[in-house]
C-alpha positions, 0 to 999 in steps of 0.5 A: 419537126424534132428527131432524136438520135437513138444512141444519145441525148442529141436532138435535131431541130429547126434552128431558133433565130436567137441561135442562127449566128452560133449555128452558121459559125459552127457550120463555117468552122467545120466547113471545107476551107476551099468553100468558105468564100461560097458559104460566106456569099450564101449567108451574106445574100440571106442577111435581110431575109425573114425567119421563114426563109431560114426554115432549112437551117437545122442544128443539134443541141446539147445543153442548149448549145449548137454542136452541129448544123446543116443548111438547106438553102432554098434557091429560085425555081424550087431548087436548093443547095445543101451546106454541110461539113465537107471532107474530113468531118471532124469527130464532133461533127461526124456523130450527129451527121446521120441524124442531120442528113436524115432530117434535111432529106426528109424536109426536102421531100416534105417541101417538094424541092426539085433538086437539092445538091452539093459539090464534093472534092474527089478527095472526100470519099468518106463523106461521099459514101455517107451521103450516098448512103443517105440517099443522094445520087452521084450525077456528074464529076466536073473538072475545074480548069484554069488558063491564061488570057494571054494564050490563043488557039491557032486558026487555019483561017479567020472566023470572025464572030459577032457578039450580041448581048444576051439580054437583048433576046427575049426570054423565049429566044434565050430558052430557045438558044440554050436548048439548041446549044444543049442538043447533043452536049456531053456536059452534065447530061444527067442534070439536063435530064432532071432540069429544064432549060428554064431551071438551068438558066435560073441556076446561072442567074443565081450564081451571079445576078451581075454576070449577065452584062457579060452574056452573049448570043454568038453570031456568024454570018449573020446567023446566031450559032451559039452562046457565051456566058462569062462572069467576073470573079473579083474576089478571085482575080479572075473571070469565069467561063460559065457556058460556051457552046454552039448549035449542032449545025455549026459544030466541027467548023472551027468556030469553037476555037474562034469562040474560046479565043474570043472569051480569052481576049474579052477577059484580057481586055478587062485586065484579068490574067486568068479565066476558070471554067468547069467541064464535065469529065466525060466531055473529052472533045471540050477538055482537048480544046481547053488543053490545047489553049493551055488550061490545066486542071486544078480541082475535081468536084463531084455533084450529088443531089437529092431529087425531090417531088416538085414539078419540072418547070417547062419552057413556055411553048 
């Protein structure tokens, strides 16, 4: 596939292998600095992949030189992440941006990718408008919070919780528990409508293959009542609370406060000073709980996506 920008001599094409390093450097140089580490990690994970795994990397060339790049990174479960220059697109990148976006969107469709997503900061209104113009849908607005592991929520009574390694559950049990925890949740509802629980779980694994050693099924009074997924982030010097939730029958009983205290205690015992998390902007009860524990907002991100034509991966019956 090759497209030509109507008003210039720019061509967009799959990145030739010999131009890959140049293209990735060009992409990184134009990228939002706050996301540089995430982009670097994504590239590092691809070091030993074959050329066919790089088919989602597209470039514009002028006189044989890479002028701009866009990357559709394939993920498990027929998903993808879009990497492109973010807020404040430089002029040299802005010109071919519509062409690159059109090409990437068409490629996502032809590959039957279920969902191709990216996150944008709340300040990137111009970039967001460009993406929406090129078919992306706004799915979720996330608030990113950070709190001290030394803080604890006050409890009227002790509610001792037990933690069982999540990996000790069978896949069917894991999916069943996550399905229960997701019932009635206010977090990322549009995303849950698009993706199956199996796909959401695959997304958690994709974020950090080593993280499951800190994933737990939560017990209370000899009953499994919820889930707690934690992930160390050594490069940032903190832990991430990836998911914390209770099944519907056990909400409103103070267990959420006890579970958050448990998460903070685990991170503190590991020598970590801070825990970070993302919460849906519309999930007011969860935000209130985190604020009571001293968490403060340090960033906002909007999740946008192209929805492709791939089949939804359903849970096993």
